[in-house]
C-alpha positions in Angstrom: 0.0 0.0 0.0 1.4 3.4 -1.1 -0.1 6.1 1.1 0.2 9.6 -0.3 -0.9 13.1 0.6 -4.0 12.6 -1.5 -5.0 9.7 0.6 -4.6 11.8 3.8 -6.8 14.5 2.3 -9.4 12.0 1.2 -9.7 10.7 4.8 -9.8 14.3 6.2 -12.6 15.3 3.7 -14.5 12.1 4.4 -14.2 12.6 8.2 -15.3 16.2 8.0 -18.3 15.2 5.9 -19.3 12.3 8.1 -18.9 14.4 11.3 -20.9 17.2 9.8 -23.7 14.9 8.9 -23.7 13.2 12.3 -24.6 16.4 14.1 -28.1 16.8 12.6 -28.3 13.1 12.2 -28.2 12.6 15.9 -31.3 14.7 16.4 -33.0 13.0 13.5 -32.4 9.6 15.1 -33.6 10.7 18.5 -36.8 12.1 17.0 -37.3 8.9 15.1 -37.1 10.9 11.9 -34.1 9.2 10.2 -36.0 8.8 7.0 -36.4 12.6 6.9 -32.7 12.8 6.4 -33.0 10.3 3.6 -35.8 12.3 2.0 -34.1 15.7 2.2 -30.8 14.3 0.9 -32.7 13.2 -2.1 -34.9 16.2 -2.6 -32.1 18.8 -2.4 -31.3 17.5 -5.9 -34.0 19.7 -7.7 -32.8 22.7 -5.7 -29.3 22.1 -6.8 -30.4 21.6 -10.4 -32.5 24.8 -10.4 -29.5 26.7 -9.0 -27.3 25.3 -11.9 -29.9 26.3 -14.5 -30.4 29.8 -13.1 -26.8 30.7 -12.4 -25.1 28.6 -15.1 -22.3 27.7 -12.6 -21.6 25.6 -9.5 -21.8 28.6 -7.2 -21.8 27.3 -3.6 -24.1 30.0 -2.3 -26.7 29.4 -5.1 -26.6 25.7 -4.5 -27.0 26.2 -0.8 -30.0 28.5 -1.1 -31.7 26.2 -3.7 -31.2 23.1 -1.6 -32.3 24.7 1.7 -35.5 26.0 0.1 -36.3 22.6 -1.4 -35.3 20.9 1.9 -37.7 23.0 3.9 -40.4 22.5 1.2 -39.9 18.7 1.7 -40.4 19.0 5.5 -43.5 21.1 4.9 -45.0 18.8 2.3 -44.4 15.7 4.4 -46.2 17.3 7.4 -49.0 18.6 5.2 -49.6 15.3 3.5 -49.5 13.5 6.8 -51.9 15.8 8.6 -54.3 16.8 5.8 -54.2 13.6 3.9 -54.2 11.5 7.1 -51.4 9.3 5.6 -48.7 7.5 7.6 -45.5 9.6 8.0 -43.4 6.9 6.2 -45.8 6.9 3.2 -45.8 10.7 3.1 -42.0 10.8 3.1 -42.0 8.2 0.3 -44.4 10.3 -1.8 -42.5 13.5 -1.4 -38.9 12.4 -1.8 -39.5 10.0 -4.7 -41.4 12.7 -6.7 -39.0 15.5 -6.0 -35.9 13.3 -6.5 -37.3 12.2 -9.9 -38.0 15.8 -10.8 -34.4 16.7 -9.8 -33.1 14.0 -12.1 -35.1 15.4 -15.0 -33.8 18.9 -14.2 -30.2 17.6 -13.8 -30.4 15.9 -17.3 -31.5 19.3 -18.7 -28.7 21.1 -16.8 -26.0 18.9 -18.4 -26.4 20.8 -21.7 -25.7 24.1 -20.0 -23.5 23.5 -17.0 -20.3 21.4 -16.4 -21.9 18.8 -14.1 -21.7 15.1 -13.9 -24.8 13.3 -12.6 -22.7 10.4 -11.4 -20.8 12.8 -9.2 -24.1 14.1 -7.8 -25.4 10.6 -7.1 -22.2 8.8 -6.0 -19.7 11.5 -5.1 -16.2 12.0 -6.2 -14.1 12.1 -3.1 -11.2 10.4 -4.8 -10.7 13.5 -7.0 -11.5 16.1 -4.3 -7.9 16.9 -3.6 -7.4 18.2 -7.2 -10.2 20.8 -6.7 -8.3 23.4 -4.7 -9.9 26.8 -4.2 -8.3 29.2 -3.5 -5.2 28.0 -5.4 -2.0 28.0 -3.5 -3.4 27.1 -0.1 -3.0 23.3 -0.7 -6.4 22.8 0.9 -9.1 21.0 -1.3 -12.4 22.9 -1.6 -14.2 19.9 -0.3 -12.3 20.1 3.0 -13.2 23.8 3.3 -16.9 23.3 2.5 -17.4 20.3 4.7 -15.2 21.9 7.5 -17.3 25.1 7.5 -20.5 23.0 7.5 -19.2 21.0 10.5 -18.3 24.1 12.4 -21.7 25.7 11.6 -23.6 22.6 12.7 -21.6 22.4 16.0 -22.3 26.1 16.5 -26.0 25.7 16.2 -26.0 22.5 18.2 -24.3 24.2 21.1 -26.4 27.4 20.7 -29.6 25.5 20.9 -28.3 22.5 22.9 -31.1 22.5 25.5 -33.8 23.3 22.9 -32.8 20.4 20.6 -32.5 18.1 23.6 -36.0 18.8 25.0 -37.8 18.9 21.6 -36.1 15.6 20.7 -37.6 13.8 23.7 -40.7 15.7 24.6 -42.1 18.5 22.3 -45.0 19.1 24.6 -42.7 19.8 27.5 -40.6 22.1 25.3 -43.7 24.1 24.3 -44.7 24.4 28.0 -41.2 25.9 28.7 -41.6 28.6 26.0 -39.6 26.7 23.3 -41.1 26.7 19.8 -41.0 23.0 18.6 -41.9 24.2 15.1 -39.0 26.6 14.9 -36.6 23.9 16.1 -38.0 21.4 13.6 -37.4 23.7 10.7 -34.0 24.7 12.1 -33.1 21.0 12.0 -34.4 20.6 8.5 -32.3 23.6 7.4 -29.2 22.1 8.9 -30.0 18.8 7.3 -30.5 20.4 3.8 -27.4 22.5 4.1 -25.3 19.6 5.2 -26.6 17.5 2.3 -25.5 20.1 -0.1 -22.0 20.4 1.4 -21.6 16.6 1.3 -23.2 15.7 -2.0 -20.0 16.3 -4.0 -18.0 14.3 -1.5 -20.1 11.2 -1.0 -23.1 11.8 -3.3 -26.7 12.4 -2.6 -27.4 8.7 -2.1 -24.5 7.7 0.2 -24.9 10.8 2.4 -27.9 9.0 3.8 -25.6 6.6 5.5 -23.6 9.5 7.1 -26.8 11.0 8.5 -28.2 7.8 10.0 -25.6 5.1 10.7 -23.0 6.9 13.0 -25.8 8.3 15.3 -27.6 4.9 15.3 -24.3 3.3 16.2 -23.7 5.8 19.0 -27.3 5.2 20.2 -26.4 1.6 20.9 -23.5 2.6 23.1 -24.9 5.3 25.4 -28.1 6.8 26.8 -26.6 10.2 27.6 -27.4 13.0 25.1 -24.0 14.8 25.2 -22.1 11.6 24.9 -24.3 10.5 22.1 -23.4 13.5 20.0 -19.7 13.1 20.7 -19.8 9.3 19.9 -21.7 10.1 16.7 -18.9 12.4 15.6 -16.3 9.8 16.6 -18.0 7.0 14.7 -18.3 9.1 11.6 -14.6 10.0 11.6 -13.6 6.4 12.3 -15.8 5.2 9.4 -14.2 7.6 7.0 -10.7 6.4 7.9 -11.6 2.7 7.9 -13.6 3.2 4.7 -10.8 4.7 2.6 -8.2 2.2 4.0 -10.4 -0.7 3.1 -11.2 0.8 -0.3 -7.5 0.8 -1.3 -6.5 -2.5 0.4 -9.3 -5.0 0.5 -10.0 -5.2 -3.3 -6.3 -6.0 -3.9 -6.7 -9.2 -1.9 -9.0 -10.4 -4.7 -7.0 -9.1 -7.6 -8.8 -5.7 -8.1 -7.1 -2.3 -8.1 -9.6 -0.6 -5.7 -13.1 0.5 -5.3 -15.1 3.6 -4.6 -14.1 5.3 -1.3 -17.5 6.9 -0.6 -19.2 3.5 -0.9 -16.5 1.9 1.3 -17.0 4.6 4.0 -20.7 3.8 4.0 -19.9 0.1 4.3 -17.4 0.8 7.1 -20.0 2.8 9.0 -22.3 -0.2 8.6 -19.6 -2.5 9.9 -19.1 -0.3 13.0 -22.9 -0.4 13.6 -22.9 -4.2 13.4 -19.9 -4.3 15.8 -21.7 -2.0 18.3 -24.9 -4.0 17.8 -23.1 -7.2 18.8 -21.0 -5.8 21.7 -23.0 -2.9 23.1 -22.8 -3.1 26.9 -26.5 -2.4 27.4 -28.2 -3.4 24.1 -25.8 -5.7 22.3 -26.6 -9.1 21.0 -23.9 -10.7 23.1 -25.2 -9.1 26.3 -28.8 -10.1 25.4 -27.6 -13.7 24.7 -25.7 -13.9 28.0 -28.7 -12.5 29.9 -31.0 -14.9 28.2 -28.7 -17.8 29.1 -28.5 -16.6 32.8 -32.3 -16.3 32.9 -32.7 -19.8 31.5 -30.2 -21.2 34.0 -32.0 -19.3 36.9 -35.4 -20.7 35.9 -34.0 -24.2 35.5 -32.4 -24.1 38.9 -35.7 -23.0 40.5 -37.6 -25.7 38.6 -35.1 -28.3 40.0 -35.6 -26.9 43.6 -39.4 -27.1 43.1 -39.2 -30.7 42.1 -37.0 -31.5 45.1 -39.5 -29.7 47.4 -42.5 -31.6 45.9 -40.8 -34.9 46.3 -40.2 -34.1 50.0 -43.9 -33.0 50.3 -45.0 -36.4 49.0 -42.7 -38.2 51.4 -40.9 -40.0 48.6 -37.4 -41.2 49.4 -35.3 -39.0 47.1 -35.2 -37.5 43.6 -34.4 -39.8 40.8 -32.0 -37.5 39.0 -32.0 -39.7 35.9 -35.7 -38.8 35.4 -35.1 -35.0 35.7 -34.0 -34.2 32.1 -37.2 -35.6 30.5 -39.4 -34.0 33.3 -37.8 -30.6 32.7 -37.4 -30.9 29.0 -33.6 -30.3 29.0 -30.5 -32.3 28.1 -28.5 -34.2 30.7 -25.6 -31.8 30.1 -27.7 -28.8 30.9 -29.1 -30.4 33.9 -25.7 -31.3 35.2 -24.7 -27.7 35.0 -27.8 -26.6 36.9 -27.1 -29.2 39.7 -23.5 -28.2 39.8 -24.5 -24.6 40.3 -27.0 -25.5 43.0 -24.4 -27.6 44.8 -21.9 -24.7 44.6 -24.5 -22.3 46.0 -25.2 -24.8 48.8 -28.9 -25.1 48.0 -28.7 -28.8 47.5 -26.3 -31.2 49.3 -24.7 -34.4 48.2 -25.6 -37.3 50.4 -24.1 -40.8 50.2 -26.5 -42.1 47.6 -28.6 -39.1 46.5 -29.1 -35.3 46.5 -31.4 -33.4 48.8 -32.3 -29.8 49.6 -30.2 -27.9 52.1 -31.9 -25.5 54.6 -31.4 -22.5 52.3 -32.5 -24.4 49.3 -35.7 -25.6 51.1 -36.5 -22.0 52.0 -36.1 -20.8 48.4 -38.1 -23.7 47.1 -40.9 -23.1 49.6 -41.2 -19.5 48.5 -41.3 -20.6 44.9 -44.0 -23.3 45.4 -46.0 -20.8 47.5 -45.9 -18.3 44.7 -46.9 -21.0 42.2 -49.9 -22.1 44.1 -51.1 -18.6 45.0 -50.9 -17.7 41.3 -53.1 -20.7 40.5 -55.6 -19.5 43.1 -55.5 -16.0 41.7 -55.8 -17.0 38.1 -58.6 -19.5 38.8 -60.5 -16.8 40.7 -60.1 -14.0 38.2 -59.4 -15.8 34.9 -61.0 -19.2 35.0 -59.4 -21.8 32.8 -58.4 -25.4 32.4 -56.4 -26.9 35.3 -53.5 -27.7 33.0 -53.4 -24.1 31.8 -53.5 -22.9 35.3 -50.3 -24.9 36.1 -48.6 -23.7 32.9 -49.3 -20.0 33.5 -48.3 -20.2 37.2 -45.1 -22.0 36.2 -44.1 -18.9 34.2 -45.2 -16.3 36.8 -43.6 -17.9 39.8 -40.1 -17.0 38.6 -40.8 -13.3 38.4 -42.8 -12.9 41.6 -41.5 -10.4 44.1 -42.3 -10.5 47.8 -44.6 -7.5 47.3 -46.4 -9.2 44.4 -46.8 -12.4 46.5 -48.3 -10.4 49.4 -50.9 -9.0 47.0 -52.0 -12.4 45.8 -53.8 -13.2 49.1 -53.2 -15.8 51.8 -55.1 -18.9 50.6 -54.7 -22.3 52.2 -55.1 -24.6 49.2 -54.7 -24.3 45.5 -57.4 -25.3 42.9 -55.9 -28.8 42.7 -56.4 -29.3 46.5 -52.7 -29.1 47.3 -51.8 -27.0 50.4 -50.2 -23.6 49.9 -47.1 -23.6 52.0 -46.7 -20.9 54.7 -44.5 -18.0 54.0 -41.0 -18.4 55.4 -38.8 -15.8 57.0 -35.1 -15.8 56.0 
């Protein structure tokens, strides 16, 4: 790999673009309006095309004004169609952005005959050639870096200026209104930021891939934290990291398969998706691994309590001891899983190993008594309030007994027998 100054600038421009998009994107994700970023990033195209046709040049100010106007029009039309037409917000977004995007493509095709513009650049970006477009000359700074850098600074400025307002309106617009904050103004402020950012980014990553920059870094950060300020910072960090990893993978990974390279803008979007998957899998609070481990611990906890319940019922019936060989089929688990549960109960001291068999310890008997009491009280409660077949009563109570707190148990009453005629064990004090 031959890393050059051009590669460095590509990463810088991509990082500035991704970070700039992540600022309004964070609010869009919090407000569950991610598709609005998608809609606006598409519908700024007719505004840009109109600016080209009117001015006959790629004047940044003209493009910005045209895109912002159409972006605000998009937000207004979406709300109007949703409220007046009583159409779902997703459908209203789909109607507006597809029609305006198609109109923009028609205008862009017309603009090609009058203005030096490449539709592929508009749709897919041209970040690989951004270094060669240096304005003003002699500074050694690509125009894309200046444009995206200014947009990032502007977005951060407005985010800090309206930090509290954005935060409150994102979570509770009604509360914001009660505190004198105008949710409508903040909404259109966000739409303006989104439209302006899309214009700044469209030459870098294109109007299609900019959607990934708006949504994926904030969504990734959302998996990693529940604090608003940290969320914004992480969104910026994920965007910057995706830009670096994206370009690095664009120039290295294809060579492993005999290709010279691939589009950097696309690789940046893919890298952001990879970071999202990584966060999705390993998030400390919402990750797939955490959920899997929690599910396994829950299953192990429930199985252990079911084992204790069987031991207790065997004692109640004055049978000699539990036939552990019969437990797997009775509980619907494998012998290996049962051995792990018995080992854990032995380790916790809730069952003890006698010469020829296992039996409940004092602490295990107390825990099992509470469990069976909850089970039979739930059967009484369900039979009284939701009459059903006896087998269904047992099945429902078997689920509820594992999540019953002491307060819940006290509210179930103090019956002496369950619907099957079995005695409800007395409450035990630890």
